[in-house]
N, C-alpha and C positions, 0 to 999 in steps of 0.2 A: 459599659457600652451604651452609646446614645442612639436612639431611633431617629433616623433622618427622614424617613418617609413612612408614616404609620399606615396601618391597614385602613383606618378611617378615611384618610385622604384618598387613598387608592380606590376604595370602594365607591366613594362619592363621585370621583372623576369618571370611573367606569359607568356607573349608573347614569350620570348626567350625559355622558357621551352617547350611550345607547338610546336614552330618551330623546336627545336632540335629533339623532339620525332618524329614529322612528317617527317622531312628530313631523320632521321635515318631509318625509315621504307621505305622511298622512295629509299634510297641508297641501302638497302638490296635487294629490289625487282629488281632494275635496275642492280645491280651487278650479280644477278643470271641470268638475261636476257643476259648480255654481256658474261658471262662465257659459258652459253649454246650455244650462237652463235659461240664462239671461238671453242668449242668442235665440233660443226657441221663442221666448216671450216677445222679443223685438220682431221676429219674423211674423208672429201671429198678429201683433198690432199693425204692422205694415200691410198685411193681407186684409185686415178689416178696413183700413183706410182705402186700399185699392178698390175694394168692392163697393165702397160708397160713391166713388167717382167713375166707376167703370162704365155704367150705362150712359150717363150724359157725355162722357168723354168719347165713347164709341160713336154716338150720334153726331157729335161735333166733327169728329174725324171723317165720318161718312159723308157729311155735308160739305167737307172741306172748309169748315168755319174755323179758321186758324185763330182768330181773336177769341172766340168762345172757348176753344181748347186751351189757350194760354190762361184765360180767366180761371178755368177749372183747375189747371195745374198750380197756378199761384195761390189758389185757395188751400193748398196743402202745406203752405209755409208755416202756419201756426202749429202744425203737429210737431212737437219738440223733438221727437226721436229721429226725424228725417234729416238727411244731409244731402240728398240728391233725388230728383224726380225728373224723368224724361220719357219721351215717346220715340221709339225707333221703329223703322219699317222692318218687314221680315228679312230683308237682305242685309240688315245691320246698319243702315243709314239713319243717322239721327234726324228726326223730323221736328220735335219740339223739346224744349227743356226749360227748367225754371232755375233761376239764380238764387241759391241759398247763401247764407253767410259763410265765408271760407272756414272750413273745418280746421281745428287745431291738429298739428301733426302728432301721430302716434309712433313710438319707437318701432323700427322695422322688425326687431326680434319679437316683440309682443304681437304685432300684426301677423307675423308668419306662424307663430306657435298657436295662437287662438283663432286663426283663419278670419281675420278682419279685412275689410268691413263686411257686415251682414247685408245681404242683398236678395230681393225677390223679383221675379218677372211674372207679369199678369198679361195674358193675351186679350186684345180688344177685338170682339167678334162683330160681324155684320148683323144688323137687326133682321135681315131677310133670312128665312130658314134655308133658302136655296143656296146660300153662300156661307157655309159654316166655318170656312177658313178665316184665321185672324187677319185683319187688315194691318194691324200694328201691334207693338208690344209696349206695355207700360212697365218701366223699371224704377223701382224704389230702393233706395240705399239708406241704411241707418247711419247715424252719426257715430263713428268709431271712438271719438273722444269720450262719449258717455260710457262706452264699454270699458275703456281704459281707466276712467275714474272709478268705476265699479271694481275693477281688478285691484287697484291700489288700496281701496277701502277694505276689500275682503282680505287681502294679504295682511295688512296692518292689524286688522281685528283678530284674525286667526293666530298670527305670530304672537301677539300680546297675550291672548287667552291661553294658548297651548304652552307657551314657555312658562307662564305662571303655573300652569298645571304640572309641567315637568319638574319645576322647582319644588313644588309641594310633594310630588311623588318621590323625588330623589331624597329629600330630607326625611320623609316618612320611612322609606325603605332603608336608608342608611342608618337611621336610628334603630330600627328593628335588628339589622345585622350587627350593629355596634353592641346592642344590648345582649344579643344571643351568642355572638361569636367573638367579636374583637375584644370586648372587656374580659371575658373568661380567659382567652388566650394571653392577653396582656398580663393578667394576674399570674398565670402559670409561668410566663416568661420572667416576670420580676422575681417570682419565688426562686426559680432556678438560677437567675443571675446573682441573687444574694446568698446562694447556698454556700456554706463554708466547705473547703476542700475535704476536710475530715468526715463530713456527713454525706458526701456524694454517693458512696456505695450503698448505704443503708437508707437513703432518702425515699419517701413515699409521698405521692400527691394526694390531696383530699379530693373526693369526688363531689362536684357541685350537685345540689338537689335538683336543679332543672335540667341536668345533662346526664342522668343515669342511664338512659336507654338510647342515646343518640351517638353520632360519630365522635363527638368530643369526649363523651364518657368512655367509649371504646378505646380512644387514644390514651386516656389516663389509666384505664385498667391495664392496657398493654404495657405502658411505661412501668407501672408498679410491679407487674409480673416479671418483666425483664430485669428490673432492679433486684428482685429476689434471686434470679438466676445469676446475675453478676456477683451478688454477694456470696452465693454458694461457690461459684468458680473462684472468687478471690480467696475464700477460705481454703479451697483445695490447692490453689497456687501457693498460698502461704506455707502449706504443709510440704509442698514439693520444692520450696525455695532452697532448702539446704541441699537437696539432691542435685539441683541444677548448678548450685555453687560448687559442688564437688567436681564437676567436669570443666567448669570455667568456659562453657561454650555460649554463644549467643542464643537467646531464647527465640521463640517464633516471631515476636514483634521486631526484635533487633535483626534477625535474619531477613525478614521482609524488607526492612529499611536498607540493609546492605544490598539486597537483590535489586531494589528500586534504584539505588545509587548506581549500580552496575548497568542497569538498563539505560539510564540517562547518559552514561559515559560512552557506551559502545555505539558504533555507527549502525544505521538502519540496515537490516539484512544480515548482520553479523550473528553467527550461530554460536550458542553455548548450551550447556546442559544443566538441568536441575534434577536431582535424584532425591527420593524419599526412601529411607531404609527403616523397616520395622523389624527389630530384633525380638522375635516372639518369645525367646527364652527368658528375657527380662520380665515379660508379663507372667509367664508360667511359673517363675520363681517366687511370686508372691505367696507367702504363707508356707513355703517349703524351705527357704533358706533365711538366715538372719539378715538384718539390715547391713551388717558389716560384710557378710559374704556377697550380698547383692552389689554393694558398692565396689567391692574388689572385682566382681565380674564386669561391672559397667566400665571401670577404668581399664581393664584388660582388653575389652572389645574396642574401646575408643582408641587405645594405643594401636591396635591392629588396623583400624580405619585410617589413622594418621600415617601409618606405614605404607599405605597403598596410594596415597594422593600426593600431589606436588604442593609447593608452597603457595601457588596461586589459587588453590581450591579453598572455598569457605565452607566450614562445617558448623551447623547449628543443631540445637536439641529442641525438638518440638514438644516432646513429652518424655516420660520416663523411658519409653522404649522406642520412640521414633526420632530419627535423625534426618537432617536435610543437608544436601551437598550442592553447592554452586560450583560446577566444574567449568571454568572459563576456557580451558584449552580443548575440551571435547567438542570439536566443531562439526562432527558428523556422527550418524548413528553407529557406525562401526566402532569408533573410539569410545563412545559412551557404553556400548555393549561390552567391549573388552574390559573397561574399568569395572563395570558391574560384575563381570565374571571373576575378576581378580578379587574383588571385595567378597564375593560369595565364597570363593575357595579359601581365602584367609580366615574369614569369620566362621566357616564351618568346621575348622580344625578343633579337636577336643581341648577343653580348658579344665585344668586341675584346680579345684576350689575346695581347699581344706579337706583333703582325702575324699573328694567327690569329683567324678568325671562327668562333665557336661559337654554336649555337642550342640552348639547354638544353631538355631533355625531362624531364617529371616526371609523377608519378602522385599523386593526392590521394584519401585516404580520410577520410570524415566520419562522426561519430556524435554523437548528442545524448542528453541525459539522458532515460532512459525510466522509471526507478523510483528512489525515494529510497534503497533499500538497495544500489544498485550501487556497487561499490568503484572506487577510482582505477585499479587494475590492469585491471578489466573495461572501463572506458572506453578506456584506451589500447589494449588488445587488440582491441576492436571496431574502433577507427579504423584500426589496423594491418592487420586482416583486410580491411577495405574497401579500403585502399590496395593490398594484394596483388591483390585481385580487379580493381581498376582497371588495375593493371600488366599482368595477363593479357589484358585486353581490347584492349590496344594502347597507343600513345603518347598522352600528354596527356589522360588520362581522369580523370573525377571520379565517385566512387561513394559513396553512403551505405551504412552498414552495414544499415540497414533499407530494403528496396525501397519500402515505402509512403512513407517520407520523401522518397525520390528522386522519386516521382510527384508528391507535394505541392509540392516545390520547383519542378519543371518547370511545374506548373499555375500557381503564383504568378508565375513568370517570364512565362508567356503572358498572364496577367491584367495585369501591369505594362505589357507591350507594347500590349495592347488599349486600356487606359485612356489612355495617352499618345498613341497613334495617334488615338483618338476625340477627344481635345482638339484635336489638330492638324487633323483633318479635319471639325470641326464636328458631331460626332455627339452632343454634349451641348447641352441648352438649359435655360433657366430657365422654369418655370411658376409662376404666381402664384395663390395661394388667398386670397380675401378674409377679413378679420376684421371682424365686423359687430357694431354695438351692437344687441343682441337686443331692446331696448325699442322702438327706432324703425326698425330695419332699415338704419340709416345706416352707410356704409363708414367704418371708423376705422383701418384698417391692412391690411397684406398680408404674406404669408409667401412667400419665394422658395424653391421646391422644385426639386431637380435631377432631370432626366429624360434618358434616353438613347434614341437611335433604335434600334428593334428590327427584326429581319429581316422581320417582317410589316408594317412601315411604321408601327406605333404608337410612342408615346413612353411609356416607363415607367422606373422605377428598379429595376434587378435586385436581387433579394434578396442580402443580404450584400455589396453593392458597396462601401458605406462601410467596413464592417469589413475587407474585403480590402484596400481602398486604404490603410487605416491600417497593416495588417500588412506590406504590401510597400513602404511608404514613399512612396507617390505621393499621399497625402492632401493634402500641402502644395501640389503643383501643381494638384490638383483644387480645393482651397479657394481658392487665389489667383484661379483663373478665375471661381469663383462670386462672389468679392468684386468683381472687375472688372466683371462683367456686372451685378451688383446696383447698384453705384455708377453705371453708365451708365443704368440704369433710373431711379434717383433724379434724376440730372442732367436727363434728358428730362422728368420730371414737373415739376421746378422751373422749367424753361424755360416750361412751360405754366401756371405759377402754382399747381401742385398741391402741397400740403404734406401728405404722408401718410407715416407711418413704414413702413419695409420691414424685415421680420425675416429674418435669415439664420442658418442653423444653423452653429455653431462646434464642431468636434470638439475633445475634450480634448487630442488629439495636436497639433493646430494651436496650441492654447494654450501648449504647451511650446516652440514654435519661436521662436528668438531674434529673427528678423526679421519676425515677424507684425505687431507693432504698427507698425513702421516702414513696412511695405507698406501698411497701412490708412491711416496718416497721409498717405502720398504720394497715395493714391487720393482721399482726402477733399479734400486741397488741390488736386489736379488737376481734379476735377469740381466743386469748391466746394460740397460737400454741407453742408446746414444741420446744425448740431449736434443730435443726438438723432434725426435722420431714419433713420440706419442703426442697427438694433438686432441685436445678436448673441445668439442663443439657444444657451446652453451645453448641449450634449448630453452623454449619459453612456455613449457607446460604449466609452470607456476611462476609467480613473481619472484624476483631475485631476493627481495627483502631489504634489509638495511644496506644502503650503498657502501657505507664505511666497512662493514664486515665483509661484504663481497669483494671490495677492492683489496682488502688485506689478504683474503684467501687466495685471490688470483695472483697477487704478488708472490705469495709463498709457492704457488704452482710454478711460476717462472723460475724461482730459485732452485727448484728440484729438477728443472729441465723439461717442463711440460709446456708445449705451445698452446695457444688459445685461438679459436675461431668463433665468430658470431654466426650462429645458424639461423636460417629463415630470416635473413636480414630484410627489414622493411615490413614485417608482419608483427602484430601484437606488441609485445614489450621490446622487441628488437627494432626500435625506431631511433630517430635522431637523438631524442632525449636519453634513451638507454645507452647509445654509443657515447654520448657526452660524459656519462658517468665513468666510462672505462677508457677515456682518451689518454690517460696517463699510463695505461698498460701496453705492453708490446703485443697487441693483437696482430696476428700475422695474416689472417684471411677473413674475408666475408663470404658467406654462402647465400647466394640469391635464391629466394624461394621459388619452388617449381611452379607456383601459380602465376608468376610473372613470365616465366619461360614459355608456358603453354599458350599464352596469348600471341606469341610471335608466329608469323610475321605481321599479323593484322594490327597489333597494338604494341609498340615498343617503348611507351612512355616510361613505365617503371624501370625497364632495363636501362634506359639512358640515365635515369636519375641515380640508380644504384651505381652504375659505372662511373658517373661523375663524382659521386661521393667517395668511392674507392680511390679514384685518381687524386682527389684533394687530400685525403688522409694518407695516401701512399700505401694502400693495401691491395693484395691480389684478390680476385673474385672467382669463386667457383660457382658455376651455374648448375643447379639441380634440375632433373627432369628433362634433359635434352633427348628428344626422341626422333627428330627429323633432321635431314640435311639442311633444310631451309632455316630451321632454328639455329643450327650450328653456324651457318653463314652470317645470319643477322647478329649473333653474339660476337663473332670475330670482327664484324664491321664496327661494333660498338666498343671494341677493345677488351672484351671478355675472352680469355684464352683457354681457361681450364673448364672442362665440362664433365658431367656425370649423368648417366641416364641410359635408357634402353637402346639408344643409337649405338652405343659402344658395348654395353653388356648389362644384363640383369645382375642382381646380387647372387654370388656363387658360394657354395661351401668352400671352406678354406683349402681343402685338398684340390678341388676342381680349379680354384683360382690359381693356386701354385702351379698346377699342371698346365694351365692355359698360358700363363705369363712368364713362368720361370723355368719350365722344363727345357732342356737343351734341344735345339733343332735337330731333326733327324738328318743323318749324314747321307749324302747321295751315294 
């Protein structure tokens, strides 16, 4: 390695720069002092000259002897410092003046900075005591060119002198720094540069005699102490190498490298999880079981860990009893906590070890990505810190590094339990809201809406229930229940000869489930649902995901006799680009979002846009949230004929819906 810019050059440049700036400031201050002193000297000399001619000049002016006054003024020409002499009356009118040789011009900047020219004014008094007021004023002005020459001479002298002094000081200080710091550091750097690889761990630096008690000596002693620690750690790692080779897992350095690689590959804000597991039984087994028994226990526990994770999870071994997991698909606290509980349950199971029963005990620490600038070492340190906190709380504990994440994970676990319990105990029901031909008021369809029984006895859909169900992974169970209930409603209608389409919301998360189409096919065949009677409204709670997979699944839905509608058209993912991905599918309807309808009749821009798009692609439009007659009339004027909203009916229980729309009319 070649040194391109040595410390010697850098220190000399720094010292010289500081010296030049300091000396420049000093020169400016001293120059102003010298010039001011010269101004005072000139003013004093001109006052002395003025006092020598004051009395005779006053008498000549008093007698109005102009020739005598001019002779007196001309006598001042030999005074070399003067550049102007004149007599003016009290009202400022010039009475007499003397012609001096034209003064050489002085730069305007110099004259302004140093207040040139220097000038004094002396009053000429009457000789009579009864008239003390001045009859005229004598004005003397110094030659500015002399001052300017003095300034140039002073500047050149000071610059030459002080720059020479700065050079001497820079060389002297640089030599001292080079002797005391740069050369010892260079010697250490050369020694380390030439150090063979095999001697790196055991290498020790010699302590210079002149640097035993200063910072350089402290640096060398710290280096030697750290080298001894590294050597001892290396020996310990050598002893553990065979045990790490047994599991064939990445060690701490390799795990950190893999984590750093994953950090650079994922997008900013993308969430994943890092876990640290300490299996305390592996530590407690030291001295109790043989090496072969401990190896068998280690492999057994590792096999259990691998049985709980997917192929995308990276497992590393940090020490004999500590393991690290990079869980790429645990993108929220709930999923991380659920995986940690599965690991805890599996690893806590008794292990038979050569006629010995062991129940492993472990502590788990979890952290999730909080900021894009977090490093791999920060992630691992946070997870390890959470693991140590869990260990201090007792056996078999799980802790997040962030307490807020811990609270959110427990909240999600509670929500999962509540939703599954509600399904089992009948706390969910389907309500139906009619879809009406707004021209005639005729019923043309219905939408199935999910409702949950509330503590006050009412039925409502809690805010964020669907979003939470998607995040915690129970949307599949909830969606299958809705499908089954909807198909049962259709089957009951068909038995009565009622042919009416029923719309059901489909979450994008459900769309990605591999068995969703199979489940729908089985339900349609079981209840003998007529093709097209069941319509799935694709919602935008989450992104659809891979377009090719979504297109394939929707094509399969078409084959099993399920129609598709685009819900909340014009909002979020349900936009023109989203529609373009599905233009090859037989989408039968567009549902206009209620936020567009509620702006009618004041703003119909979005209504006209959606209606125009539907006309171009040849699809019917269902307007949601129709609540007033004015909204209905505006929609009809824009070609939207099917409406759904409180103007016609709120969502009703299935029995009430059937009674209202399908019960036979009473006979007269």
